[in-house]
C-alpha positions as CSV (number, residue, x, y, z in Angstrom):
1,M,18.8,19.5,-12.0
2,K,18.2,20.4,-8.3
3,T,16.5,17.8,-6.2
4,T,13.1,19.1,-5.0
5,T,11.2,16.0,-4.0
6,I,11.8,12.8,-2.1
7,I,9.3,10.0,-2.7
8,F,9.1,7.5,0.1
9,D,7.7,4.0,0.1
10,V,6.0,3.2,3.4
11,D,5.9,-0.5,4.2
12,D,9.3,-2.0,5.1
13,T,10.9,1.4,4.2
14,L,9.8,3.7,7.0
15,Y,9.7,0.9,9.6
16,D,11.8,-2.2,10.2
17,V,10.6,-5.4,8.5
18,G,11.9,-7.2,11.6
19,T,9.0,-6.0,13.7
20,G,6.9,-8.8,12.3
21,F,4.1,-6.4,11.2
22,T,4.6,-7.1,7.5
23,A,4.4,-10.8,8.0
24,H,1.3,-10.3,10.1
25,R,-0.4,-8.2,7.4
26,N,0.6,-10.5,4.5
27,T,-0.7,-13.6,6.3
28,D,-3.4,-13.3,9.0
29,G,-4.3,-9.7,7.9
30,A,-4.9,-10.7,4.3
31,T,-6.4,-14.1,4.8
32,S,-8.8,-13.0,7.6
33,F,-10.2,-10.3,5.2
34,M,-10.5,-12.9,2.4
35,V,-12.4,-15.4,4.7
36,D,-14.6,-12.7,6.3
37,K,-15.4,-10.6,3.3
38,L,-14.7,-12.7,0.2
39,H,-16.0,-16.0,1.6
40,F,-12.9,-18.1,1.2
41,P,-13.6,-21.4,2.9
42,N,-10.4,-21.2,5.0
43,K,-7.2,-19.2,5.5
44,E,-5.0,-21.8,3.9
45,E,-6.8,-21.5,0.5
46,A,-6.9,-17.8,0.9
47,Q,-3.1,-17.6,1.5
48,V,-2.3,-19.7,-1.6
49,L,-4.3,-17.3,-3.9
50,R,-3.0,-14.2,-2.1
51,N,0.6,-15.3,-2.5
52,E,0.2,-16.3,-6.2
53,Y,-1.2,-12.9,-7.1
54,F,1.0,-10.9,-4.8
55,L,4.1,-12.3,-6.6
56,K,2.7,-11.0,-9.9
57,Y,1.4,-7.6,-8.8
58,H,3.2,-6.7,-5.6
59,S,0.0,-5.4,-4.0
60,T,-2.8,-7.3,-2.3
61,A,-5.4,-4.9,-3.6
62,K,-4.2,-5.1,-7.2
63,G,-3.9,-8.9,-6.9
64,L,-7.4,-9.4,-5.6
65,T,-8.8,-7.1,-8.2
66,V,-7.2,-9.2,-11.0
67,A,-8.1,-12.5,-9.3
68,E,-11.8,-11.5,-9.3
69,A,-11.5,-10.4,-13.0
70,E,-10.0,-13.8,-13.8
71,G,-12.8,-15.7,-11.9
72,K,-10.5,-17.0,-9.1
73,L,-12.6,-16.0,-6.1
74,P,-14.7,-18.7,-4.6
75,P,-18.5,-18.7,-5.3
76,L,-20.7,-16.7,-3.1
77,P,-22.6,-18.8,-0.5
78,A,-26.2,-19.5,-1.4
79,N,-27.5,-17.1,1.3
80,V,-25.2,-14.2,0.3
81,T,-25.9,-11.6,-2.3
82,L,-24.1,-8.4,-3.3
83,P,-25.4,-5.2,-1.9
84,P,-27.7,-3.2,-4.3
85,G,-25.7,-1.3,-6.9
86,K,-22.5,-3.2,-6.3
87,T,-21.2,-5.2,-9.2
88,R,-17.8,-6.4,-7.9
89,R,-17.2,-8.6,-4.9
90,F,-13.8,-7.1,-4.1
91,D,-13.5,-3.4,-3.5
92,P,-10.1,-2.0,-2.5
93,E,-11.9,0.4,-0.1
94,D,-13.2,-2.7,1.8
95,L,-9.7,-4.0,2.3
96,D,-8.6,-0.5,3.3
97,E,-11.2,-0.2,6.0
98,Y,-10.6,-3.8,7.2
99,W,-6.9,-3.3,7.6
100,A,-7.1,0.1,9.1
101,N,-9.4,-1.2,11.8
102,N,-8.2,-4.8,12.4
103,L,-4.4,-5.1,12.0
104,N,-2.1,-5.4,15.0
105,F,-0.5,-1.9,14.6
106,P,1.3,-2.1,18.0
107,L,3.7,-4.5,16.3
108,L,5.2,-1.5,14.6
109,G,6.8,-0.5,17.8
110,G,5.8,3.2,17.8
111,P,7.7,6.2,16.7
112,D,11.5,6.2,16.1
113,P,13.0,9.4,17.4
114,K,16.0,9.3,15.0
115,C,13.6,8.8,12.0
116,I,11.5,11.8,13.1
117,E,14.6,13.9,13.5
118,T,15.7,13.1,10.0
119,F,12.3,14.1,8.6
120,N,12.4,17.4,10.5
121,E,15.8,18.1,8.9
122,M,14.3,17.4,5.4
123,N,11.4,19.7,6.2
124,N,13.9,22.5,7.1
125,K,15.4,22.1,3.6
126,S,12.0,22.9,2.0
127,L,11.8,19.6,0.1
128,N,8.6,18.0,-1.1
129,I,8.1,14.9,1.0
130,V,5.8,12.5,-0.8
131,G,4.5,9.1,0.2
132,F,3.7,6.4,-2.3
133,S,2.5,3.0,-1.2
134,N,1.1,-0.2,-2.8
135,G,-1.1,-0.4,0.3
136,P,-4.6,1.2,0.5
137,R,-5.0,4.8,1.8
138,K,-6.6,4.5,5.3
139,Y,-4.2,1.7,6.1
140,V,-1.2,3.7,5.0
141,T,-2.4,6.7,7.0
142,R,-2.8,4.6,10.1
143,V,0.8,3.2,9.7
144,L,2.2,6.7,9.4
145,K,0.3,7.8,12.5
146,E,1.5,4.8,14.5
147,I,5.2,5.5,13.7
148,G,4.8,9.2,14.3
149,L,5.4,10.4,10.7
150,D,1.8,11.3,9.6
151,S,2.4,15.1,10.0
152,F,5.2,14.9,7.3
153,F,2.9,13.6,4.6
154,P,-0.1,15.9,3.9
155,P,-3.0,14.2,2.1
156,E,-2.2,15.8,-1.2
157,L,1.3,14.4,-1.1
158,L,0.3,10.9,0.0
159,F,-0.5,8.3,-2.7
160,A,-1.9,4.8,-2.2
161,V,-2.9,2.0,-4.4
162,N,-6.5,3.3,-4.4
163,D,-5.2,6.4,-6.2
164,V,-3.3,4.7,-9.0
165,L,-5.3,1.6,-9.8
166,P,-5.4,-0.1,-12.3
167,Y,-1.7,0.6,-12.0
168,C,0.5,-0.1,-9.0
169,K,4.2,-0.1,-8.4
170,P,6.3,-1.1,-10.3
171,D,4.1,-0.1,-13.3
172,P,5.6,3.0,-14.9
173,G,2.1,4.5,-15.1
174,S,1.8,4.5,-11.3
175,F,5.0,6.6,-11.0
176,Q,3.9,8.9,-13.8
177,F,0.6,9.5,-12.0
178,V,2.3,10.6,-8.9
179,L,4.8,12.8,-10.7
180,D,1.9,14.5,-12.6
181,K,-0.1,15.1,-9.4
182,V,2.9,16.6,-7.5
183,G,3.9,18.6,-10.6
184,V,7.6,17.6,-10.8
185,A,9.9,16.0,-13.3
186,P,11.6,12.6,-12.7
187,E,15.0,14.3,-12.6
188,E,14.0,16.4,-9.6
189,C,13.1,13.3,-7.5
190,I,14.8,10.7,-5.3
191,M,12.9,7.5,-4.7
192,V,13.4,5.7,-1.3
193,E,12.3,2.1,-1.6
194,D,12.9,-1.4,-0.2
195,S,12.0,-3.1,-3.5
196,M,14.6,-3.4,-6.3
197,K,11.9,-3.8,-8.9
198,N,10.3,-0.5,-7.9
199,I,13.6,1.3,-7.8
200,Q,14.5,0.0,-11.3
201,A,11.1,1.1,-12.6
202,A,11.4,4.5,-11.1
203,K,14.9,4.9,-12.4
204,S,13.7,4.1,-16.0
205,I,11.3,7.0,-16.2
C-alpha cells in the first residue's frame, strides 16, 4: 500500500536531546509545576513521584492523572480549596498552560534550516504530515513554533496527550485514535519516533 502519511513524535525527535531542553522540562519544568500548582512540599519529593509515574506511563500528564487517582498527591494546605466546580486537583490543561508559559524554550536553539528543508520536500510530495506527542497541546505547539516547524502541522493534524487521554503512547488505543481522526489505515503510515516502545506499539497495529 502506498505511503500517504508520516506521523512524527515531537520531543527528542524533531529537536536534538543534547540541547538540554528535555532534561530541563523533566526536572525543573515538571517539579516547579508540582510545587506551585499541586502543593508538593519541595522539588525533591515532586521529582521522585514524577519519575516513578513517568517510567510507567511515559507522559507527565498521564502520570500525574494516575497519581491523583491513586491518592499519591500531597494533601491540600489548610488554607487552599479547589475552585468551584472543580473535582480534580490535577488538570492536564493546567500543566499545558504552565509549560507553554514558563519553560526555557530558547534552550531548543531555534530553527534548523536542514530540518525545515526536509519538511518542505515532504510537503511537495503531498504527504499528510501528522504530529503526535505525549506532551500537552499548547506546549507542543510552542515547541514547534520555536523550532520553526509549526506551519507544517495544522491543528487538525496535531495530536497531544490532552486529545487521547486516558490513553497515551505506547497504548494502542492512542495510535488508533489518531489514525481514525486522520482517516488513514496503519499500512499507509510511517511513524518517526525516538522511543522503541512507541515504535513497537505502532508497528503492532
